[in-house]
VEXDREN-2710 file (C-alpha; in Angstrom, 1 decimal):
% VEXDREN-2710
k/r/px/py/pz
1/MET/133.3/73.7/103.2
2/ASP/132.3/77.2/103.2
3/THR/134.0/79.6/105.2
4/SER/131.2/80.0/107.8
5/ALA/131.4/76.1/108.3
6/LEU/135.0/76.0/108.7
7/LYS/134.8/78.8/111.3
8/ASN/132.6/76.9/113.4
9/SER/134.7/73.9/113.1
10/VAL/138.1/75.6/114.0
11/LEU/136.0/77.2/117.1
12/SER/135.1/73.9/118.0
13/PHE/138.8/72.4/118.3
14/MET/139.6/75.5/120.2
15/LYS/136.8/74.5/122.8
16/SER/138.3/70.9/122.8
17/PHE/141.9/72.0/123.3
18/ASN/141.1/74.4/125.7
19/PHE/139.2/71.9/127.8
20/ILE/142.3/69.5/127.8
21/THR/144.7/71.9/128.5
22/VAL/142.5/73.0/131.5
23/LEU/142.0/69.5/132.5
24/TYR/145.7/68.7/131.8
25/ILE/147.3/71.5/134.1
26/SER/144.7/71.0/136.9
27/VAL/145.3/67.1/137.1
28/ILE/149.3/67.6/136.8
29/SER/149.1/70.1/139.5
30/ALA/146.9/68.2/141.8
31/VAL/148.6/64.8/141.2
32/THR/151.9/66.5/142.0
33/ILE/150.9/68.1/145.1
34/ILE/149.6/64.9/146.3
35/LYS/153.1/63.0/145.6
36/ILE/155.0/65.9/147.1
37/GLY/153.0/65.2/150.4
38/ASN/153.0/61.3/149.8
39/SER/156.8/61.8/149.7
40/GLY/157.7/63.8/152.4
41/GLY/159.1/66.3/150.2
42/ALA/156.7/69.1/151.1
43/VAL/159.6/71.1/153.3
44/LEU/161.7/71.1/150.4
45/PHE/158.8/72.2/147.8
46/LEU/158.0/75.1/150.1
47/LYS/161.2/76.6/150.0
48/LYS/161.3/76.7/146.5
49/VAL/157.8/78.9/146.6
50/ASN/156.5/82.2/148.1
51/THR/153.2/80.4/149.1
52/LEU/151.3/77.7/149.6
53/PRO/150.0/75.4/147.1
54/PRO/146.0/74.8/146.7
55/VAL/144.5/72.0/148.3
56/PRO/144.7/69.1/146.2
57/GLY/141.6/68.7/143.7
58/ARG/140.6/72.2/144.4
59/MET/142.2/73.5/141.7
60/LEU/140.9/70.7/139.4
61/LEU/137.1/71.0/140.6
62/THR/137.1/75.1/140.3
63/SER/138.8/75.3/137.1
64/LEU/136.5/72.6/135.3
65/SER/133.3/74.4/136.7
66/PHE/133.9/77.9/135.6
67/PHE/135.0/76.2/132.4
68/ALA/131.9/74.4/132.0
69/LEU/129.8/77.2/133.0
70/LEU/131.7/79.2/130.4
71/MET/130.6/76.5/127.7
72/VAL/127.0/77.0/129.0
73/LEU/126.9/80.7/128.4
74/MET/128.2/80.1/125.0
75/TYR/126.0/77.8/124.0
76/MET/122.9/79.8/125.4
77/HIS/124.6/82.9/123.3
78/ASP/124.6/81.1/120.3
79/ASN/121.5/79.2/120.4
80/TYR/119.0/81.9/122.2
81/GLU/117.7/85.3/121.6
82/ILE/119.5/87.3/124.3
83/LYS/118.1/90.6/124.7
84/HIS/121.2/92.2/126.2
85/GLN/124.3/90.8/124.7
86/TRP/126.6/92.7/127.0
87/TYR/125.4/90.9/130.0
88/ILE/126.2/87.5/128.9
89/ILE/129.5/88.9/127.2
90/VAL/130.6/90.1/130.7
91/MET/129.7/86.8/132.5
92/GLU/131.5/84.8/129.9
93/PHE/134.7/87.0/130.6
94/ILE/134.3/86.7/134.3
95/CYS/134.1/82.8/133.7
96/THR/137.1/82.9/131.6
97/VAL/138.9/85.1/134.1
98/SER/137.9/82.5/136.7
99/VAL/139.4/79.7/134.9
100/ILE/143.0/81.4/134.7
101/ALA/142.6/82.2/138.3
102/ALA/141.8/78.8/139.3
103/LEU/144.7/77.6/137.4
104/GLN/147.0/80.3/139.0
105/VAL/147.7/82.0/135.7
106/ASN/149.5/79.2/134.6
107/TYR/147.4/79.2/131.1
108/ASN/145.8/82.3/129.4
109/GLY/145.0/80.8/126.3
110/ILE/141.4/80.5/127.0
111/ILE/141.2/84.6/126.6
112/LEU/141.5/83.7/122.7
113/LEU/138.9/81.2/122.9
114/PHE/136.6/83.9/124.5
115/VAL/137.8/86.5/121.8
116/ALA/137.0/84.0/119.3
117/HIS/133.5/83.5/120.3
118/ILE/132.5/86.8/120.5
119/MET/133.9/88.2/117.4
120/LYS/130.9/87.4/115.3
121/TYR/128.8/89.4/117.3
122/PHE/130.5/92.7/116.4
123/GLU/130.5/91.8/112.7
124/GLY/129.5/95.0/110.6
125/SER/129.4/97.1/113.8
126/SER/131.8/100.2/114.3
127/GLN/133.2/98.1/117.4
128/ARG/134.1/95.0/115.0
129/LEU/137.9/95.7/116.2
130/LEU/137.0/96.0/119.9
131/PRO/137.0/92.0/120.9
132/LEU/141.0/91.8/119.3
133/ILE/142.1/95.0/120.9
134/LEU/140.4/93.8/124.4
135/GLY/141.6/90.2/123.8
136/SER/145.4/91.5/123.4
137/THR/145.4/93.4/126.0
138/PHE/143.8/90.7/128.4
139/PHE/146.1/88.2/127.0
140/LEU/149.5/90.3/128.0
141/ILE/148.0/91.3/131.5
142/PHE/147.1/87.5/132.6
143/ASP/150.5/86.4/131.8
144/PHE/152.4/84.4/134.6
145/ASN/155.3/86.7/134.6
146/ALA/153.5/90.0/134.9
147/CYS/150.9/88.3/137.6
148/SER/153.7/86.8/139.7
149/ASN/155.3/90.2/140.3
150/ILE/151.8/91.3/141.7
151/ILE/150.4/88.5/143.6
152/LYS/151.8/85.0/145.1
153/ILE/151.2/81.9/142.7
154/ILE/153.2/78.8/142.0
155/SER/154.2/78.4/138.4
156/PHE/153.3/75.2/136.2
157/GLU/157.3/74.4/135.7
158/THR/157.8/74.6/139.5
159/TYR/155.3/71.6/139.8
160/THR/157.3/69.7/136.9
161/GLU/160.7/70.1/138.8
162/TYR/159.7/67.4/141.0
163/TYR/159.7/64.9/138.4
164/ILE/162.7/63.3/136.6
165/GLY/164.2/65.5/134.0
166/THR/163.0/63.8/131.2
167/VAL/159.4/63.2/132.3
168/ALA/159.6/67.0/133.4
169/ALA/160.4/68.3/129.9
170/ILE/157.7/65.8/128.3
171/LEU/154.8/67.5/130.5
172/ILE/156.2/70.9/129.8
173/LEU/156.2/69.9/126.1
174/ILE/152.6/68.7/126.1
175/LYS/151.5/72.2/127.8
176/ASN/153.4/74.1/125.5
177/LEU/151.9/72.1/122.5
178/PHE/148.4/72.6/123.6
179/THR/148.9/76.0/124.0
180/THR/150.5/76.7/120.6
181/LEU/148.1/74.8/119.0
182/ASN/145.1/76.9/120.4
183/ILE/147.1/80.0/119.1
184/ILE/147.3/78.7/115.8
185/PHE/143.7/77.6/115.6
186/PHE/142.8/81.1/116.8
187/ILE/145.1/82.7/114.1
188/VAL/143.3/80.5/111.5
189/TYR/139.9/81.5/113.1
190/THR/140.6/85.3/112.8
191/ILE/142.2/84.8/109.0
192/LEU/138.6/83.0/108.3
193/HIS/136.9/85.7/109.9
194/LEU/138.5/88.7/108.2
195/ARG/138.1/86.4/104.8
196/GLU/134.2/85.9/105.9
197/GLN/133.9/89.8/105.9
198/MET/135.5/90.4/102.8
199/ASP/133.7/87.6/101.1
200/GLU/130.2/89.4/102.4
201/LYS/131.5/92.7/101.4
202/ASP/132.3/91.8/97.6
203/GLU/128.9/90.1/97.8
204/ILE/127.2/93.2/99.3
205/ASN/129.0/95.2/96.5
206/SER/127.9/93.0/93.8
207/LEU/124.4/92.9/94.8
208/TYR/124.6/96.9/95.4
209/GLY/125.8/96.9/91.6
210/GLN/123.1/94.7/90.4
211/LEU/120.7/96.7/92.8
212/GLN/121.8/99.8/90.6
213/ALA/121.8/98.2/87.3
214/ALA/118.0/96.6/88.2
215/ASN/117.2/100.3/89.4
216/ARG/118.5/101.9/85.9
217/GLU/116.3/99.3/84.3
218/LEU/113.2/100.1/86.4
219/GLU/113.9/103.9/85.2
220/ASN/114.3/102.9/81.9
221/TYR/111.0/100.8/81.8
222/ALA/109.4/103.7/83.8
223/ALA/110.2/105.9/81.0
224/GLU/109.2/104.0/78.7
225/SER/105.9/102.7/80.3
226/GLU/105.1/106.4/80.8
227/LYS/105.7/107.3/77.1
228/LEU/103.7/104.1/75.9
229/ALA/100.9/105.3/78.4
230/GLN/101.2/109.0/76.7
231/THR/101.1/107.5/73.4
232/ARG/97.9/105.1/74.3
233/GLU/96.4/108.1/76.2
234/ARG/96.8/110.2/72.9
235/ASN/95.5/107.5/70.5
236/ARG/92.4/107.2/73.1
237/LEU/91.4/111.0/72.9
238/ALA/92.3/111.0/69.3
239/ARG/89.9/108.1/69.0
240/GLU/87.2/109.9/71.2
241/ILE/87.6/113.0/69.3
242/HIS/87.5/111.6/65.9
243/ASP/84.4/109.4/66.7
244/THR/82.7/112.6/68.4
245/LEU/83.7/115.2/66.1
246/GLY/83.2/113.1/62.8
247/HIS/79.5/111.7/64.1
248/THR/78.8/115.6/64.8
249/LEU/80.1/117.0/61.4
250/THR/78.8/114.3/59.3
251/GLY/75.4/115.0/61.3
252/ILE/75.6/119.0/60.6
253/ILE/76.6/118.8/56.9
254/ALA/73.7/116.0/56.3
255/GLY/71.3/118.4/58.1
256/ILE/72.5/121.4/55.8
257/ASP/72.5/119.5/52.5
258/ALA/68.9/118.6/53.5
259/ALA/67.8/122.3/54.5
260/SER/69.5/123.5/51.6
261/ALA/67.4/121.3/49.4
262/VAL/64.3/122.4/51.1
263/ALA/65.1/126.0/51.4
264/ASP/63.2/127.5/48.6
265/VAL/60.3/125.0/48.6
266/SER/59.2/125.0/52.6
267/PRO/60.4/127.4/54.9
268/GLU/58.9/125.5/57.6
269/MET/60.9/122.3/56.2
270/LEU/64.0/124.4/56.6
271/LYS/63.6/125.4/60.1
272/ARG/62.9/121.9/61.0
273/TYR/66.2/120.8/59.4
274/LEU/68.0/123.7/61.2
275/SER/66.7/122.9/64.7
276/LEU/67.8/119.1/64.2
277/VAL/71.3/120.4/63.1
278/SER/71.3/122.7/66.0
279/ASP/70.6/120.0/68.3
280/VAL/73.3/117.8/66.8
281/ALA/76.1/120.5/67.1
282/ARG/74.8/121.0/70.4
283/GLN/75.1/117.3/71.3
284/GLY/78.0/117.0/69.7
285/MET/80.3/119.9/71.7
286/THR/78.6/118.2/74.7
287/ASP/80.4/115.0/73.8
288/VAL/83.8/116.6/72.9
289/ARG/83.8/118.4/76.2
290/ARG/83.3/115.0/78.0
291/SER/86.0/113.4/75.5
292/VAL/88.6/115.7/76.3
293/ASN/87.8/115.5/80.3
294/GLU/88.2/111.5/79.7
295/LEU/84.5/110.5/80.0
296/ARG/82.1/108.3/78.5
297/PRO/79.9/109.5/75.6
298/ASP/77.1/111.8/77.1
299/ALA/74.2/109.7/75.6
300/LEU/75.7/106.6/77.7
301/GLU/75.7/108.7/80.8
302/GLN/72.4/109.7/80.6
303/ARG/70.7/106.3/79.4
304/ASP/71.2/102.7/79.0
305/LEU/73.1/101.4/75.7
306/LEU/70.1/100.3/73.6
307/SER/68.5/103.9/74.7
308/ALA/71.7/105.6/73.6
309/ILE/71.7/103.9/69.9
310/HIS/68.3/104.4/69.6
311/LYS/68.7/108.2/70.3
312/MET/71.6/108.3/68.2
313/ILE/69.8/106.6/65.1
314/SER/66.8/108.9/65.4
315/GLN/68.6/111.9/65.7
316/MET/71.1/110.8/62.8
317/GLY/68.3/109.6/60.7
318/ALA/66.3/113.0/61.3
319/ALA/69.1/115.2/60.1
320/SER/70.5/113.4/57.0
321/LYS/67.2/112.0/55.6
322/VAL/68.6/108.6/55.9
323/THR/66.8/105.6/56.9
324/ILE/68.6/103.7/59.9
325/THR/67.1/100.6/61.1
326/LEU/68.3/98.4/64.2
327/ASP/67.3/94.8/64.8
328/ASN/68.5/93.5/68.2
329/SER/68.0/89.8/68.2
330/ALA/70.8/89.8/71.1
331/GLY/68.6/90.8/74.1
332/ARG/69.3/93.3/76.7
333/LEU/72.7/92.6/77.6
334/SER/74.6/93.6/80.7
335/PHE/78.0/95.2/79.5
336/GLY/80.6/96.5/81.2
337/GLU/81.3/100.4/80.6
338/ASP/84.3/99.7/78.1
339/GLU/82.2/97.6/76.2
340/GLU/79.3/99.8/76.0
341/GLU/81.3/102.6/74.5
342/VAL/83.0/100.3/72.4
343/ILE/79.7/99.0/70.6
344/TYR/78.1/102.6/70.8
345/ARG/81.5/103.9/68.7
346/ILE/81.4/101.1/66.3
347/ILE/77.7/101.8/65.4
348/GLN/78.5/105.5/65.6
349/GLU/81.5/105.3/63.3
350/SER/79.7/103.0/60.8
351/ILE/76.7/105.3/60.4
352/THR/79.2/108.2/59.9
353/ASN/80.9/106.5/57.3
354/SER/77.9/105.3/55.5
355/ILE/76.7/108.7/55.3
356/ARG/80.1/110.4/54.5
357/HIS/81.9/108.3/52.4
358/GLY/79.1/105.8/51.2
359/LYS/76.5/108.3/50.2
360/ALA/74.0/105.6/51.5
361/ASP/70.3/106.5/52.2
362/THR/69.7/103.1/53.8
363/VAL/71.7/101.8/56.7
364/GLY/70.6/98.6/58.7
365/ILE/72.3/97.5/62.0
366/ARG/71.8/93.9/63.4
367/MET/73.1/92.9/66.8
368/THR/73.1/88.8/67.4
369/ARG/74.4/86.9/70.3
370/GLU/76.0/83.3/69.9
371/TYR/77.1/82.1/73.7
372/ASN/79.4/84.9/74.9
373/ILE/80.0/86.6/71.4
374/VAL/78.0/89.5/70.5
375/THR/77.8/90.3/66.7
376/ILE/77.4/93.6/65.1
377/THR/76.5/94.0/61.5
378/VAL/76.3/97.2/59.8
379/ARG/75.4/97.0/56.0
380/ASP/74.2/100.0/53.9
381/ASN/73.4/100.5/50.1
382/GLY/76.0/102.7/49.3
383/VAL/78.5/103.1/46.7
384/GLY/80.9/100.5/48.2
385/ALA/84.9/100.3/48.1
386/PRO/86.2/97.4/46.1
387/ASN/89.7/98.1/47.6
388/ILE/89.4/99.2/51.5
389/GLU/92.1/101.5/52.9
390/PRO/91.8/101.4/56.3
391/GLY/91.4/105.0/57.5
392/PHE/91.5/106.6/61.1
393/GLY/87.9/105.5/61.6
394/LEU/88.6/101.8/60.7
395/THR/91.8/101.8/62.5
396/HIS/90.5/103.1/65.9
397/MET/87.5/100.9/65.7
398/LYS/90.1/97.8/65.7
399/GLU/92.3/99.2/68.2
400/ARG/89.1/99.7/70.7
401/LEU/87.9/95.7/69.5
402/ASP/91.7/94.6/70.4
403/MET/91.4/95.9/74.0
404/LEU/88.5/93.6/74.3
405/GLY/89.7/90.8/72.3
406/GLY/87.2/91.3/69.8
407/LYS/87.7/91.4/65.8
408/ILE/86.4/93.5/62.6
409/GLN/85.6/92.3/59.0
410/VAL/84.8/94.7/56.4
411/ASP/83.4/94.3/52.8
412/GLY/83.2/97.0/50.0
413/SER/81.8/94.9/46.9
414/ASP/78.1/95.4/47.6
415/GLY/77.6/98.5/49.4
416/PHE/79.4/98.4/52.9
417/CYS/79.3/95.8/55.4
418/LEU/81.0/96.2/58.5
419/VAL/81.0/93.0/61.2
420/ALA/82.2/93.5/64.8
421/GLU/82.2/90.5/67.0
422/ILE/82.8/91.2/70.7
423/PRO/83.4/88.9/73.5
424/ILE/81.1/89.9/76.7
425/ARG/81.9/89.4/80.1
426/TRP/78.3/89.2/81.9
427/GLY/75.7/88.1/79.5
428/THR/72.3/89.0/79.6
429/GLU/70.7/90.8/82.5
430/ASN/68.5/87.8/83.2
431/ASP/71.2/85.3/83.1
END
């Protein structure tokens, strides 16, 4: 049984013992008064006391009525939401004092019951010691010896003097037994209450320690996440700049080579190639600015994916004198922005590699679709590469595809061939 349940059991025992004690004292007092009246010993009894005894049965009725009201108030306090707790606490105290008064201060142990009951409502507050202080004070105030000097009351021992010595001793013993048991249960309750408070404090300290540890872990995680995010962002920007600058510089170099080849032959062709080189450079500069600003390629901002790819192919082919073709059998597809950017960059990087490294003069691009997989195949007639060592461009293409759940295959045995498979989310525009 846990501490809280044990506390409730002890409090229930205290209620039972207090009820029995109140009933016992009031019944013995009432019965004794009746016996004295019937035996003609009233005159002798009145000589022993300085006041008239209560009417028989009044003590019993009054004390039990106030005790019952006290139990009702405690039940309401425990089981219902009370907006102003101080009101009901004051009412409980009034009932407690009324029971003591009805018994002519022959029993004050009920104060311990009252204190034990309200202790839990002061848990965790700065006033948690208030019930014990007030309870101890009132326990001393409502003592028979102290009150008998102020008011005229009759002690329980005076009532028991009517009986034979042994009977009187037994009656007093029973009353003292109930009083002692009530005190013992109160002490046990207080110990359990303090133990529960200590256990709760230890639990709070433990939870606080766990919270601090979790907070440190979160801080470490946040720091690692920030580093990871920074690394990912650096890699993304590096990919963007590589794709943009690599594509642009390749186009410029190819255009300059073509211009050099016709410089002595045709000034008009030279001007044309230089004009194309200028257009590629301007477009590259725009794309670099947008990459630095974390934007999509300018071509995708201005037009749809297929139109942007066609424009890129046209510019690269015109500047490099490389024949670049596009065979789109996948139809007009509806992609997300991240998918469009990956497809555009893969085709862009593949053309750039074919011209820069493969020395190709023909590049063929084919787009197909099977279910929700779009396959992009880029093949050139360049020098190829029997042993392919993934460079910056291929590595970044793979990273881009990994983010979309795609995959890439390369083959350099006959020219160079790149196959990229991309799962798409949306399908065709007519789906």
